[in-house]
N, C-alpha and C positions, 0 to 999 in steps of 0.2 A: 434843712437843718443849718443853723448857724455854725460857722467853723469855731473850733477851740481857739483860744487866744492866749498867748504867753508874751512876756517880754522878749524872751529868746527861745530859739529852738536849736538843739544841738543834734546833728544827724551822725549816729555812730556811737556806741557805748564802749568803744575800746579805750585804751589809756588816755589818748588825746581828748576824746569826747567826754569822758568822765571827769577828767581834770578840769576842763572848761566849764562843765556844768557845776562842778563843786565850787569854783571861784564865783560864778554868777549867782548861785544860790546863797553863798555866804554873804554877798553883797546885798541880800534882801530882795532880789529880783525873781520873778517867776520864770522857770525854765523847764522845757520839755526835753528829755533825753530820749531819743528814738533809737531802737535797736531792731534790726531785721531778724535776728536770731531769737530763739525762745528764751534766752537769757545772755547777758553779757559774756563774751568769750566762747560762746557755743560754736561760733564759725571762725574763730581766730587760730592762726598757726604762726609760730615763730620758733627760733632755735631753742630758746630756753633761759637766757640770762637777763636779769634786770639789774641795772646799776642805780642805787637808791639815793644818791646825793640830791637829785632834784626833789625827792620827797621830804627831805629834812625840814624845809620851811612849810611845804604844803600839808604834811601830816607829821607833826613832831612825834618822835618815838615810834615811827612806822614799823620798825623791825619787831616790836613787841606784839603787833597785831596782824601784819601781813602774812598771807598763807605761802610761805616759802617752802621749797623742798630741801635745798642745802645751801650753805654759805660758801661761796667760791673762795677757797684758800690756796688753790693750785691753779695757775695759768700756764699753759704751754703753747708755744708756737712751733709747728712742725713743718719742715719742708721735706718732700719725698720724691723719689722716682719709683718705678715699679718694684725695685728690689731694695731700696735704700731709704733711710730716714734719718734726718738730723733734727733734734729737738732742743729748743731753749726752754727749760722747765724752771718755773719760779713759784715758790710757795712761801707763805709768811703767816705767822701766828696772829699778826695784827688784823688780818681780814677775818678771823674767826671770832671776833667780839665786836660789840657796838663801836662806831656806828656802821660797821661792815663796809665792804666795797661792792660786792655783787652777789646775786642769789640766783639759783635756778629755780624756775616756777613753772606751774601749769597755767596757761592763760584762762583755762576754764575755771580755775580757782581765783587768780589774781584779778581778772577783770570784774567779776561780780563783787569782790571786795572793795575795789576802788569805785565802782558805780554805786555801791551801798553807801559809801561815805557821802557821795553827792545826794542821794536820797535822804540821808539823815539830816543834811543841811537844808533840805526843802525841794530838791529837784524832783520832778515826776518822771519816773522811768516807764517808757512805753515800749514793751517788747513785741516780738512777732509782727512787726509792722515795717513795711517797705516804703521808702520814700520814692515816689515815682517822678517828682519834678519840682521846680520852683514855682511859687506864686510871685508874679512880677507886675509892677505898675506899667502903665504906658511909657513912662520914662525909662524903664528898665530896672528901676529900684526893686530889690528883692524884699518881699513882704510876708514870707512864710514858705510852706511846703505842701505838696500834695502827697497823700498816702494812699495805700490800698485798703485802708479801713473803711467800713461803711460810712462813718462820719467824715471821711475824706480829708478836708483841709485843716491845716494848723497855721494860723497867722502869728506873726511876731515882728518886732521892730528890727530884729537882727537874726541872721541864720549863720550858724557855724558848721561848716562842712568838714566833718571828721569821718567821711565815708569810705577812707581807705584808698589804696592804690588805684590809679585811673579814675579818680573822683568824677563821677558824671555830674554832680552838682557844680563843681568848679568849672567843668567844661560848658555846662549849660549857662553859667553866669558869664562866659567869655573870658574866664581867667587862665585857662589852660590852652597853650599853643598846641599844634599837632605833636603827639607824642612819638618820639623816636624809639623804635624797639631796642636800639642799642643802648638805651638808658635803663633797661629793665633786666632783671635776672629772675630766674625761677628758683625758689627755695623749695627743696623737698626733704622731708624728715621721716625717719622711722623711730618709733618708740619701742625699745626692747626691754622686756622684763628679765630681771635677774634678782636673786635674793639680795637683800641689803648687805648681808655679811660678805657675800661674794664680791659685790662692787667695792666694799671697803678694802677687802684684801687685794684685788687686782689693781686699784688705783692708790693704795697706801693711805687710806683716809680712816677717820674715826669720828664718832658722834655725828654732827651735822656738817662736817667738812665736805666740800665738793670740789670737783675738778672741771676745768674748762680747756679743751684742746681746740685750737684753730689750725687748720691744715692747708698747705699749699703744695700743688703738684699732684693732687689726688683725683683730678677730673679728666686726665688724658688730654685729647686735643680740643676739648671744650674749655674756654676761659672761665675760671670760677675757683672755688675752694671748698673745704669741708669743715665740719665741726663734730665734736663729740663732747657731750655734757653729762654729768652724773645727777640723777635725781635719787630720791631715797631708795626705790627699789626698781628703778628703770634707767635706761641710757637713752638719751636723745642723740641720734646719729643721723647726719644728713649732709647734703652738698647744696651749694648755691652756684647756679649755671647761667652764664650770660645767655640771654634768649636767642640772640642771632646765631651764637656758636652751636647752641643745642639743636636748632633747626637745621643748620648746615650739616651737623654730624650725622643726622639720621638715627641717633641713639635714643633710648628711652632713659628717663632719669633714674629709674630703679636699677638699671643696668650699672650706671655710674656709681650709685651707692653700694651695689654688691661688689663692684670692683674695689672700692676703698675698703669695705669690711674684710675682703680677702687678702689685704696687704699683710705681709708678715709682721708688721708692727701693730696693726689694728686687730687682726684676726684673734689673737689671744685675749684681748680685752672684751670682745663680744661673743666669744665661743659659748655655744649652748643657750644663748639668749632667745627668748620667745618673742616673736613679732606681735605687738599689741595694736599698733596704730601706724598708718602711713597717710601722709598729708602733703599737699603742695600749695604754694602761694606765690604770686608775683611780688617782686620786691623792687621799689624805685631806687636804683643805685646811681642815677646820673649825677647826684650831688648838686652843688650850688648852682651850676649852670643849667640844670634841668628843672629847676623849681618854677611852678606857676606863679602868677601874680597872687599875693597873699591875702589881699583885701579888695573889696569892691564897694558898690553902693548897697549897704545892708547886708554884706556877707563877708565872713572870714574863713580861712582855710588852714587847717592844722593837721599835724601828724603825717601818715603815709599819703594822705590826700595832697599835702604840700610837698611831697617827695623828701621829707625830712628824715631819711635813713642814712646813717653814716657808715660807709663801707670803705675802710681805708687800712687794709692790711691787718694789723694787730687790733685796730678799733673796728669792731662790728657791733654797732649800737643802733637801736631803734626805739625801744620802749622809753628810754630816758628822754630822747628827743620828742617823742610823742607827748609825753607828760609835760615837758617844758614848753613846747609850743601850744599845747592845749590850755595850760594854766595862763600863759600870756594872752592868748586869744580870749579867755574868759575874762581876765582882768580888763582888757581893752573894752570888751563888750559892756562890761558893768560900768566903766567910767563913761562910755559914750551914752549909755541909758541914763545915767545920773544927770548928764548935761542935756538930754533930750535931742541929741544929734547922733544919728548912726549912719550919716552919709559918708562917702568915700574918704573925705579929708579927715574926719574924726577917727575913722577905723584905720587910717594909715599909720596911726600911733602904734599899731600892732607890730609892724615891721621894725619900728625903732626900738620896741621892747625886745624883740628877738636879736637885733643887732647889739643890744646892751648886755646880753647874757651869752651863754655858751652856745645856744642853738645856732645862730647864724655865724657867730665868731668862729666856731669849729668848722662849720661847713665852708666858710670862706677860706680859711687857712688851708684846708685840705681839699680845695676844689679840683686840684689836678690828680688827686689819688685814685679815683676809680679807673681812669684810662691807663695810669701808670701800673697799677697793680694787675690789671687785666691784660696787659701787654704781652706779646708772645715771649719776649726774653725773660721777663719776670715770672711768667707762668711756667715755662718749660726749660729754658736754657740755663737760668741761674740755679734752679734747684739741682739739676744734673751736675752743674759745675761745682757747687758748693758740697754736695754729697760726695762727689768723686774726689775732691781736694781733701776732705776729712778722711775718707777712706785711704787715700794715699799716705797721708801723714801718720794714721794709726797702724798701717800695715808694716809689720817687721820684715825687712828685705834681706836679712842675712843669707848668704855670705856677701851680697851686694851692699854697698854703703847706702845710707839713707839719702833720699833724693833732695832734701831740702825744700823749704816752703816755696820759694820763688820758682824753682824748676817745676815742682808739682803743680803750682797755680798755672804756669804757662801751658803745661801739658793738658790740664783740664779745660782751660780756656779754649784750646784748639779743638778738643773733643766736643765741646758744647757749641762751637761755632761763635765764640764771643771774642771781639777784638778790644784792644785797649781803648779805642774810640768809643766802642759801646759802653765800656765801663765808665769812661769819663763822662759821656753824655748822660747816662742813666744815674750816675752819681750826682751830677749836677741837678738833674730833674728831682731825684730823691731829696736833695738838700733843700731845693725850693718848695717841695711838697710838704716835708715833715719838719724842716729845721725851724 
């Protein structure tokens, strides 16, 4: 049987793959969008927030049709110790109206919607199909993919690898160096059911308002962080754990989540909730310095497959970078197809596209962030120091006089084992990282 032939093949119908297929189909090219699950989003797991600015040009007025749960109008960054918590809590009415800032979603709803737009534009969605390898010429040029379907091979002039973290297609093409386990985290999440009215009451919300809590200091001796997001009638609660630290600890991820949920600040928010779902997924958090080569001879790499997840403290973003990179990959492929050249020189325009927008600009700017955020002092000593300092300042010490801010700060620095040199060095690193 002759193989099916398309101008382009996109492997993976997540946000990156669907955005790529959408751009290629809109350019009038034939494109197959291959998904191993029974439908897009069936096998996807993520915390729960999508930031929509990248959709403004790709899908104008997307907020009128996208399947969102709640619009995030409240963002909180929390640092905690086992008995304390300090929260910077921000909310604004401007995020509750178009064009919105972020939304909580279920990937099982969002991914089919985005893939459906690609289908409407002319892409052929092929589900329940696993890509087993690349078709390559003797020169090494990629010319399609092999699948587990009876008809087997699908040939194309360009393949877009959007096949997720640890992309085996990028590795087979020689684009991925040896993966360092230290560049990966494990994200684990529980979906907890609560009545919508109860969620509104506990989080001070109304209508479609939603809350996004990012938490540091909740993972014990394992470098990482936590999150809590509100959906209509569920909460997404989870932790992100550095893989090497998790292995060394000997603990199970569900134990870490249970510990965070039992914290005196978190426990009232999740009390009485019913566990509906538990899931886990590897996350590429190595940042700019851990990315593979993004293009080759007949192949492009986007989304998690290209390690394009931004984990930088208050910025925990993935879907918007997936969509941005996928759209850029699709546009590059369409241009190359129009010129009749999908070789490495032509496809290298993809990286230039990413450098010209937020995708690589943000990753380059924040390239030091993953190691800084997951460092021992930032993870453990500074949360204890800051929480202790605030407790000292807020504690009324009558009949003793108030200690004063400088004295309290020195006391908490000593307790946390932080020196002035540590503060200076980490302050300089933070300035270079985030400034």
